[in-house]
A tleap script that builds the chain and sets N, CA, C and O, in Angstrom:
source leaprc.protein.ff14SB
mol = sequence {
  NMET ASP PHE TRP LEU SER PHE LEU PRO ILE
  ILE ILE TYR ILE LEU LEU ILE ILE ILE LEU
  ILE ILE GLY ILE ILE LEU GLY ILE LYS SER
  ILE ILE THR ILE ASN LYS VAL GLU LYS VAL
  VAL ASP ASP VAL ASN GLU LYS VAL GLU SER
  LEU ASN GLY LEU PHE GLN ILE VAL ASP PHE
  THR THR ASP LYS LEU VAL SER ILE THR ASP
  LYS VAL VAL ASP GLY ILE SER ALA LEU ALA
  SER LYS LEU PHE PHE LYS LYS LYS LYS ASN
  LYS GLU GLU GLU LYS ASP ASP CGLU
}
set mol.1.N position { 28.144 27.472 -44.532 }
set mol.1.CA position { 28.715 26.909 -43.162 }
set mol.1.C position { 29.232 28.469 -42.731 }
set mol.1.O position { 29.421 28.608 -41.522 }
set mol.2.N position { 29.362 29.088 -43.176 }
set mol.2.CA position { 29.322 30.526 -41.834 }
set mol.2.C position { 28.634 31.312 -41.376 }
set mol.2.O position { 28.887 32.077 -40.445 }
set mol.3.N position { 27.141 31.152 -42.328 }
set mol.3.CA position { 25.732 31.438 -41.929 }
set mol.3.C position { 25.696 30.743 -40.506 }
set mol.3.O position { 25.718 31.384 -39.456 }
set mol.4.N position { 25.630 29.178 -40.598 }
set mol.4.CA position { 25.129 28.362 -39.469 }
set mol.4.C position { 26.344 28.466 -38.356 }
set mol.4.O position { 25.954 28.378 -37.192 }
set mol.5.N position { 27.539 28.614 -38.521 }
set mol.5.CA position { 28.371 29.076 -37.227 }
set mol.5.C position { 27.851 30.411 -36.529 }
set mol.5.O position { 27.928 30.487 -35.303 }
set mol.6.N position { 27.451 31.214 -37.093 }
set mol.6.CA position { 27.333 32.503 -36.438 }
set mol.6.C position { 25.476 32.293 -35.875 }
set mol.6.O position { 24.963 32.871 -34.917 }
set mol.7.N position { 24.713 31.187 -36.931 }
set mol.7.CA position { 23.165 31.480 -36.674 }
set mol.7.C position { 22.828 30.648 -35.253 }
set mol.7.O position { 22.007 31.147 -34.484 }
set mol.8.N position { 23.597 29.129 -34.850 }
set mol.8.CA position { 22.861 28.281 -34.478 }
set mol.8.C position { 22.993 28.895 -33.006 }
set mol.8.O position { 22.088 28.736 -32.187 }
set mol.9.N position { 24.290 29.679 -32.672 }
set mol.9.CA position { 24.916 30.055 -31.153 }
set mol.9.C position { 23.721 31.206 -30.767 }
set mol.9.O position { 23.398 31.435 -29.601 }
set mol.10.N position { 23.206 31.795 -31.777 }
set mol.10.CA position { 22.307 32.623 -31.046 }
set mol.10.C position { 20.883 32.093 -30.987 }
set mol.10.O position { 19.968 32.572 -30.317 }
set mol.11.N position { 20.845 31.323 -31.567 }
set mol.11.CA position { 19.536 30.612 -31.300 }
set mol.11.C position { 19.304 29.819 -29.972 }
set mol.11.O position { 18.201 29.712 -29.437 }
set mol.12.N position { 20.939 29.055 -29.307 }
set mol.12.CA position { 20.171 28.340 -28.515 }
set mol.12.C position { 20.834 29.199 -27.098 }
set mol.12.O position { 21.014 28.761 -25.962 }
set mol.13.N position { 21.106 30.570 -27.660 }
set mol.13.CA position { 21.613 31.328 -26.358 }
set mol.13.C position { 19.508 32.089 -26.253 }
set mol.13.O position { 18.832 31.769 -25.276 }
set mol.14.N position { 19.098 32.704 -27.010 }
set mol.14.CA position { 17.791 32.925 -26.944 }
set mol.14.C position { 17.035 31.667 -26.398 }
set mol.14.O position { 16.325 31.971 -25.440 }
set mol.15.N position { 16.987 30.410 -26.716 }
set mol.15.CA position { 16.183 28.964 -26.002 }
set mol.15.C position { 17.030 29.028 -24.494 }
set mol.15.O position { 16.353 28.523 -23.598 }
set mol.16.N position { 18.137 29.455 -24.113 }
set mol.16.CA position { 18.572 28.931 -22.728 }
set mol.16.C position { 17.896 30.495 -22.237 }
set mol.16.O position { 17.570 30.389 -21.054 }
set mol.17.N position { 17.693 31.421 -22.588 }
set mol.17.CA position { 17.155 32.445 -22.033 }
set mol.17.C position { 15.576 32.138 -21.936 }
set mol.17.O position { 15.176 32.025 -20.777 }
set mol.18.N position { 15.013 32.049 -22.524 }
set mol.18.CA position { 13.760 31.751 -22.334 }
set mol.18.C position { 13.801 30.580 -21.505 }
set mol.18.O position { 13.203 30.855 -20.465 }
set mol.19.N position { 14.219 29.434 -21.482 }
set mol.19.CA position { 14.132 28.174 -20.837 }
set mol.19.C position { 14.437 28.734 -19.182 }
set mol.19.O position { 13.758 28.356 -18.228 }
set mol.20.N position { 15.667 29.761 -19.068 }
set mol.20.CA position { 15.910 30.390 -17.574 }
set mol.20.C position { 14.873 31.491 -17.469 }
set mol.20.O position { 14.882 31.822 -16.283 }
set mol.21.N position { 13.842 32.335 -18.231 }
set mol.21.CA position { 12.745 32.799 -17.777 }
set mol.21.C position { 11.816 31.889 -17.095 }
set mol.21.O position { 11.421 32.298 -16.003 }
set mol.22.N position { 11.435 30.901 -17.434 }
set mol.22.CA position { 10.548 29.952 -17.288 }
set mol.22.C position { 10.620 29.445 -16.459 }
set mol.22.O position { 9.608 29.155 -15.821 }
set mol.23.N position { 11.851 29.090 -16.061 }
set mol.23.CA position { 12.115 28.362 -14.295 }
set mol.23.C position { 12.352 29.608 -13.734 }
set mol.23.O position { 12.398 29.404 -12.521 }
set mol.24.N position { 12.526 30.790 -13.953 }
set mol.24.CA position { 12.403 31.846 -12.829 }
set mol.24.C position { 11.126 32.051 -12.245 }
set mol.24.O position { 10.887 32.283 -11.060 }
set mol.25.N position { 10.058 31.907 -13.512 }
set mol.25.CA position { 8.562 32.143 -12.981 }
set mol.25.C position { 7.971 31.209 -12.516 }
set mol.25.O position { 7.055 31.287 -11.697 }
set mol.26.N position { 8.431 30.214 -12.989 }
set mol.26.CA position { 7.979 28.787 -12.114 }
set mol.26.C position { 8.394 28.326 -10.390 }
set mol.26.O position { 7.662 27.523 -9.811 }
set mol.27.N position { 9.559 28.891 -9.719 }
set mol.27.CA position { 10.288 29.413 -9.016 }
set mol.27.C position { 9.834 30.254 -8.034 }
set mol.27.O position { 10.176 30.231 -6.852 }
set mol.28.N position { 8.787 31.251 -8.737 }
set mol.28.CA position { 8.081 32.569 -8.063 }
set mol.28.C position { 7.037 31.740 -7.673 }
set mol.28.O position { 6.904 31.410 -6.495 }
set mol.29.N position { 6.422 31.441 -8.393 }
set mol.29.CA position { 4.764 30.828 -8.660 }
set mol.29.C position { 4.923 29.174 -7.458 }
set mol.29.O position { 3.963 28.800 -6.784 }
set mol.30.N position { 6.096 28.545 -7.450 }
set mol.30.CA position { 6.312 27.662 -6.109 }
set mol.30.C position { 6.287 28.010 -5.104 }
set mol.30.O position { 5.543 27.357 -4.372 }
set mol.31.N position { 6.960 29.070 -4.522 }
set mol.31.CA position { 7.105 30.057 -3.365 }
set mol.31.C position { 6.088 30.382 -3.001 }
set mol.31.O position { 5.742 30.203 -1.833 }
set mol.32.N position { 5.247 31.010 -3.995 }
set mol.32.CA position { 3.803 31.508 -3.890 }
set mol.32.C position { 2.717 30.051 -3.060 }
set mol.32.O position { 2.160 29.880 -1.976 }
set mol.33.N position { 2.807 29.652 -3.720 }
set mol.33.CA position { 2.433 28.175 -3.662 }
set mol.33.C position { 2.180 27.754 -2.541 }
set mol.33.O position { 1.110 27.580 -1.958 }
set mol.34.N position { 4.302 27.424 -1.955 }
set mol.34.CA position { 3.985 27.355 -0.796 }
set mol.34.C position { 3.960 27.906 0.346 }
set mol.34.O position { 4.198 27.309 1.396 }
set mol.35.N position { 3.668 29.102 0.248 }
set mol.35.CA position { 3.659 30.179 1.176 }
set mol.35.C position { 1.864 29.982 1.615 }
set mol.35.O position { 1.535 29.873 2.795 }
set mol.36.N position { 0.962 29.966 0.615 }
set mol.36.CA position { -0.465 29.306 0.829 }
set mol.36.C position { -0.486 28.662 1.853 }
set mol.36.O position { -0.722 28.927 3.032 }
set mol.37.N position { -0.010 27.110 0.882 }
set mol.37.CA position { 0.082 25.717 1.351 }
set mol.37.C position { 0.381 26.470 3.114 }
set mol.37.O position { -0.599 26.595 3.849 }
set mol.38.N position { 1.169 26.716 3.392 }
set mol.38.CA position { 2.036 26.901 5.072 }
set mol.38.C position { 0.604 27.485 5.428 }
set mol.38.O position { -0.022 26.728 6.171 }
set mol.39.N position { -0.042 28.604 5.093 }
set mol.39.CA position { -1.032 28.879 6.117 }
set mol.39.C position { -1.994 28.323 6.236 }
set mol.39.O position { -2.617 28.498 7.283 }
set mol.40.N position { -2.598 27.292 5.077 }
set mol.40.CA position { -3.606 26.467 5.297 }
set mol.40.C position { -3.022 25.630 6.667 }
set mol.40.O position { -3.712 25.572 7.684 }
set mol.41.N position { -1.704 25.001 6.585 }
set mol.41.CA position { -0.910 23.859 7.491 }
set mol.41.C position { -1.614 24.489 8.973 }
set mol.41.O position { -2.464 24.026 9.734 }
set mol.42.N position { -0.712 25.938 8.972 }
set mol.42.CA position { -1.049 26.632 10.106 }
set mol.42.C position { -2.176 26.557 10.624 }
set mol.42.O position { -2.302 26.153 11.780 }
set mol.43.N position { -3.045 26.870 9.998 }
set mol.43.CA position { -4.801 26.929 10.138 }
set mol.43.C position { -5.141 25.732 10.987 }
set mol.43.O position { -5.582 25.692 12.135 }
set mol.44.N position { -4.866 24.874 10.240 }
set mol.44.CA position { -5.289 23.634 10.390 }
set mol.44.C position { -4.911 23.081 12.265 }
set mol.44.O position { -5.439 22.548 13.240 }
set mol.45.N position { -3.481 23.758 11.728 }
set mol.45.CA position { -2.832 22.740 12.983 }
set mol.45.C position { -3.341 23.826 14.418 }
set mol.45.O position { -3.176 23.460 15.582 }
set mol.46.N position { -3.655 24.508 14.227 }
set mol.46.CA position { -4.020 25.477 15.340 }
set mol.46.C position { -5.946 25.262 15.282 }
set mol.46.O position { -6.465 26.247 15.806 }
set mol.47.N position { -6.603 24.622 14.969 }
set mol.47.CA position { -7.811 23.955 14.940 }
set mol.47.C position { -7.561 23.073 15.537 }
set mol.47.O position { -7.922 23.064 16.714 }
set mol.48.N position { -6.699 21.739 14.890 }
set mol.48.CA position { -6.543 20.551 15.832 }
set mol.48.C position { -6.177 20.869 17.394 }
set mol.48.O position { -6.471 20.128 18.332 }
set mol.49.N position { -5.606 21.884 17.475 }
set mol.49.CA position { -4.727 22.362 18.881 }
set mol.49.C position { -5.886 22.507 19.787 }
set mol.49.O position { -5.982 22.001 20.905 }
set mol.50.N position { -6.806 23.295 19.154 }
set mol.50.CA position { -8.445 23.892 20.184 }
set mol.50.C position { -8.903 22.543 20.785 }
set mol.50.O position { -9.237 22.403 21.961 }
set mol.51.N position { -8.878 21.313 19.611 }
set mol.51.CA position { -9.827 20.194 19.911 }
set mol.51.C position { -9.004 19.152 21.212 }
set mol.51.O position { -9.628 18.370 21.930 }
set mol.52.N position { -7.962 19.311 21.256 }
set mol.52.CA position { -7.240 18.936 21.931 }
set mol.52.C position { -7.880 18.448 23.114 }
set mol.52.O position { -8.077 17.265 23.390 }
set mol.53.N position { -8.246 19.640 23.915 }
set mol.53.CA position { -9.286 19.187 25.198 }
set mol.53.C position { -10.265 18.101 24.881 }
set mol.53.O position { -10.089 16.950 25.280 }
set mol.54.N position { -11.449 18.518 24.059 }
set mol.54.CA position { -11.810 17.750 23.587 }
set mol.54.C position { -11.462 16.198 23.482 }
set mol.54.O position { -12.361 15.508 23.961 }
set mol.55.N position { -10.143 15.314 22.862 }
set mol.55.CA position { -9.837 14.553 22.247 }
set mol.55.C position { -9.821 14.161 24.092 }
set mol.55.O position { -10.736 13.441 24.493 }
set mol.56.N position { -8.972 14.567 24.921 }
set mol.56.CA position { -8.317 14.442 26.222 }
set mol.56.C position { -9.744 13.924 26.893 }
set mol.56.O position { -9.751 12.807 27.410 }
set mol.57.N position { -10.612 14.501 26.890 }
set mol.57.CA position { -11.929 14.181 27.544 }
set mol.57.C position { -12.671 12.822 26.843 }
set mol.57.O position { -13.295 11.959 27.460 }
set mol.58.N position { -12.433 12.875 25.421 }
set mol.58.CA position { -13.412 11.570 25.411 }
set mol.58.C position { -12.569 10.402 25.593 }
set mol.58.O position { -13.041 9.378 26.088 }
set mol.59.N position { -10.787 10.517 25.060 }
set mol.59.CA position { -10.009 9.409 25.697 }
set mol.59.C position { -9.844 8.842 26.939 }
set mol.59.O position { -9.269 7.761 27.064 }
set mol.60.N position { -10.263 9.425 27.822 }
set mol.60.CA position { -10.361 9.658 29.404 }
set mol.60.C position { -11.761 8.772 29.393 }
set mol.60.O position { -11.720 7.658 29.914 }
set mol.61.N position { -12.677 9.123 28.960 }
set mol.61.CA position { -14.327 8.449 29.440 }
set mol.61.C position { -13.713 7.147 28.728 }
set mol.61.O position { -13.525 6.190 29.479 }
set mol.62.N position { -13.342 6.971 27.232 }
set mol.62.CA position { -13.321 5.453 26.690 }
set mol.62.C position { -12.596 4.505 27.656 }
set mol.62.O position { -12.959 3.349 27.877 }
set mol.63.N position { -11.289 5.251 28.337 }
set mol.63.CA position { -10.384 4.778 29.410 }
set mol.63.C position { -11.617 3.789 30.402 }
set mol.63.O position { -11.735 2.564 30.366 }
set mol.64.N position { -12.257 4.558 31.065 }
set mol.64.CA position { -13.025 4.476 31.877 }
set mol.64.C position { -14.029 3.348 31.614 }
set mol.64.O position { -14.212 2.400 32.378 }
set mol.65.N position { -14.464 3.490 30.812 }
set mol.65.CA position { -15.965 2.805 30.597 }
set mol.65.C position { -15.016 1.207 29.770 }
set mol.65.O position { -15.666 0.169 29.647 }
set mol.66.N position { -14.027 1.236 29.457 }
set mol.66.CA position { -12.987 0.035 28.835 }
set mol.66.C position { -12.690 -1.118 30.539 }
set mol.66.O position { -12.721 -2.347 30.587 }
set mol.67.N position { -12.432 -0.151 31.685 }
set mol.67.CA position { -12.104 -0.741 32.618 }
set mol.67.C position { -13.228 -0.944 33.369 }
set mol.67.O position { -13.129 -1.771 34.276 }
set mol.68.N position { -14.265 -0.392 33.211 }
set mol.68.CA position { -15.713 -1.015 33.650 }
set mol.68.C position { -16.476 -2.019 33.263 }
set mol.68.O position { -17.165 -2.732 33.992 }
set mol.69.N position { -16.309 -2.100 31.695 }
set mol.69.CA position { -16.602 -3.580 31.421 }
set mol.69.C position { -15.560 -4.583 31.343 }
set mol.69.O position { -15.930 -5.578 30.721 }
set mol.70.N position { -14.130 -4.643 31.867 }
set mol.70.CA position { -13.179 -5.697 32.064 }
set mol.70.C position { -13.534 -5.945 33.172 }
set mol.70.O position { -13.558 -7.168 33.302 }
set mol.71.N position { -13.872 -5.366 34.193 }
set mol.71.CA position { -14.393 -5.438 35.855 }
set mol.71.C position { -15.744 -6.606 35.481 }
set mol.71.O position { -15.779 -7.773 35.872 }
set mol.72.N position { -16.863 -5.865 34.569 }
set mol.72.CA position { -17.917 -6.747 34.322 }
set mol.72.C position { -17.374 -8.122 33.703 }
set mol.72.O position { -17.603 -9.243 34.156 }
set mol.73.N position { -16.863 -7.911 32.952 }
set mol.73.CA position { -16.633 -9.395 32.094 }
set mol.73.C position { -16.328 -10.442 32.946 }
set mol.73.O position { -16.920 -11.483 33.227 }
set mol.74.N position { -14.830 -9.738 33.452 }
set mol.74.CA position { -13.968 -10.922 34.425 }
set mol.74.C position { -14.940 -11.338 35.561 }
set mol.74.O position { -14.755 -12.489 35.958 }
set mol.75.N position { -15.906 -10.668 36.149 }
set mol.75.CA position { -17.115 -10.879 37.200 }
set mol.75.C position { -17.816 -12.061 36.380 }
set mol.75.O position { -18.021 -13.101 37.006 }
set mol.76.N position { -18.243 -11.991 34.894 }
set mol.76.CA position { -19.685 -12.575 34.929 }
set mol.76.C position { -18.523 -14.152 34.580 }
set mol.76.O position { -18.825 -15.259 35.026 }
set mol.77.N position { -17.111 -13.881 33.644 }
set mol.77.CA position { -16.527 -14.879 33.636 }
set mol.77.C position { -15.908 -15.683 34.984 }
set mol.77.O position { -15.738 -16.896 34.861 }
set mol.78.N position { -15.686 -15.267 35.818 }
set mol.78.CA position { -15.622 -15.747 36.683 }
set mol.78.C position { -16.878 -16.448 37.748 }
set mol.78.O position { -16.659 -17.492 38.362 }
set mol.79.N position { -18.041 -15.786 37.836 }
set mol.79.CA position { -19.320 -16.677 37.829 }
set mol.79.C position { -19.552 -17.824 36.965 }
set mol.79.O position { -20.038 -18.881 37.368 }
set mol.80.N position { -19.293 -17.656 36.098 }
set mol.80.CA position { -19.130 -18.683 35.049 }
set mol.80.C position { -18.519 -20.029 35.245 }
set mol.80.O position { -19.037 -21.144 35.189 }
set mol.81.N position { -17.096 -19.599 35.526 }
set mol.81.CA position { -16.354 -21.026 35.146 }
set mol.81.C position { -16.684 -21.136 36.730 }
set mol.81.O position { -16.133 -22.177 37.088 }
set mol.82.N position { -17.222 -20.641 37.659 }
set mol.82.CA position { -17.460 -21.673 39.332 }
set mol.82.C position { -18.832 -22.601 39.230 }
set mol.82.O position { -19.061 -23.646 39.840 }
set mol.83.N position { -19.639 -21.936 38.318 }
set mol.83.CA position { -20.854 -22.889 37.807 }
set mol.83.C position { -20.415 -23.500 37.114 }
set mol.83.O position { -21.137 -24.489 37.241 }
set mol.84.N position { -19.687 -23.763 36.344 }
set mol.84.CA position { -19.349 -25.167 35.488 }
set mol.84.C position { -18.657 -26.030 36.387 }
set mol.84.O position { -18.988 -27.145 36.791 }
set mol.85.N position { -17.512 -25.254 36.672 }
set mol.85.CA position { -16.796 -26.011 37.568 }
set mol.85.C position { -17.094 -27.304 38.819 }
set mol.85.O position { -16.611 -28.413 39.048 }
set mol.86.N position { -18.301 -26.328 39.511 }
set mol.86.CA position { -18.665 -26.812 40.087 }
set mol.86.C position { -19.534 -28.076 39.867 }
set mol.86.O position { -19.627 -28.917 40.762 }
set mol.87.N position { -20.077 -28.193 38.852 }
set mol.87.CA position { -20.938 -29.398 38.407 }
set mol.87.C position { -19.659 -30.421 38.361 }
set mol.87.O position { -19.617 -31.445 39.043 }
set mol.88.N position { -18.640 -30.013 37.480 }
set mol.88.CA position { -17.565 -31.594 37.159 }
set mol.88.C position { -17.196 -31.566 38.706 }
set mol.88.O position { -17.035 -32.724 39.092 }
set mol.89.N position { -17.008 -30.644 39.714 }
set mol.89.CA position { -16.347 -31.189 40.796 }
set mol.89.C position { -17.684 -32.451 41.754 }
set mol.89.O position { -17.394 -33.502 42.326 }
set mol.90.N position { -19.127 -31.797 41.600 }
set mol.90.CA position { -19.800 -32.806 42.292 }
set mol.90.C position { -19.879 -33.957 41.028 }
set mol.90.O position { -20.155 -35.027 41.570 }
set mol.91.N position { -19.782 -34.091 39.978 }
set mol.91.CA position { -19.777 -35.112 39.372 }
set mol.91.C position { -18.364 -36.349 40.097 }
set mol.91.O position { -18.379 -37.550 40.368 }
set mol.92.N position { -17.568 -35.542 40.160 }
set mol.92.CA position { -16.298 -36.058 40.469 }
set mol.92.C position { -15.859 -36.828 41.855 }
set mol.92.O position { -15.171 -37.810 42.138 }
set mol.93.N position { -16.930 -35.469 42.832 }
set mol.93.CA position { -16.983 -36.458 43.752 }
set mol.93.C position { -17.969 -37.813 44.076 }
set mol.93.O position { -17.758 -38.589 45.009 }
set mol.94.N position { -19.115 -37.930 43.080 }
set mol.94.CA position { -20.047 -38.511 43.464 }
set mol.94.C position { -19.145 -40.043 42.938 }
set mol.94.O position { -18.927 -40.977 43.709 }
set mol.95.N position { -18.856 -40.019 41.949 }
set mol.95.CA position { -17.555 -41.140 41.733 }
set mol.95.C position { -16.779 -41.503 42.609 }
set mol.95.O position { -16.595 -42.607 43.122 }
set mol.96.N position { -16.309 -40.503 42.773 }
set mol.96.CA position { -15.378 -41.279 44.197 }
set mol.96.C position { -16.330 -41.744 45.260 }
set mol.96.O position { -15.959 -42.803 45.768 }
set mol.97.N position { -17.358 -41.300 45.704 }
set mol.97.CA position { -18.077 -41.909 46.840 }
set mol.97.C position { -18.431 -43.571 46.289 }
set mol.97.O position { -18.185 -44.516 47.038 }
set mol.98.N position { -18.929 -43.747 45.137 }
set mol.98.CA position { -19.285 -44.876 44.370 }
set mol.98.C position { -17.785 -46.003 44.532 }
set mol.98.O position { -17.771 -47.097 43.968 }
savepdb mol mol.pdb
quit
């Protein structure tokens, strides 16, 4: 029994030291990996910011195209409504005349 009381704490301490060393190594590797990821994100961010001007031009162009197509559609719908409602008004006037 004396043997186990002196041997088990030594094994536990050795295992705890190994776990501590593995934790330190994993921590250092994760810090290195996070630094690499941060560099990649910064590089991508710079490239996206360089394209902001192009995105603004595309946004401006699409806004103008949408406003033009809205005006054309409004004009066509107004013309179509005038044609169809005139026919109905003419039919109603003929009924009223009779």
